[in-house]
C-alpha angles and dihedrals in degrees: 000000000000122000123207117240112260111232114237116263115254112253120237089230090070088067089055103042107022109031114132090184092063106033095162095058091041089056091048093051092044092051092049096051096039085065088062092062097261117135127233089243091055094049094048096039096095092241115145115262109217124193122216113204107200134176097196118131140153087238099058109059096192091059098040093105089061089075091063093040092052090051091052090049090049091054091048091053091049091048090052090053101259134120115244124208119185123206132179126247127194107272122229102222112196097191096057101043125088129221090003142331088229087089089068098050092092090049090054091050093048091050091053092049091051092049093051 
């Protein structure tokens, strides 16, 4: 039994960076991300763009290791041929919250939803 090859799914980033039907928004997205040091060729290459939500900060000691972890993840994405974009998320800092940091979990989730 032979199975036909499944064509790869179109990436959402193509609608942002390589959309001839909406040239104005394409130009806006390209200008924004070219300021981050990405090249036009990278953005229009069809490579997957992968976001890294990270809570690491110098101000929250319990999440400090996330800075190093996010950098290792970024390198892994680049090695695999993708484009990594890192964005901050509200940290839940256990040492500074009384009675519990659990009260901030919903705030962290809402911040992530708004970012995405």
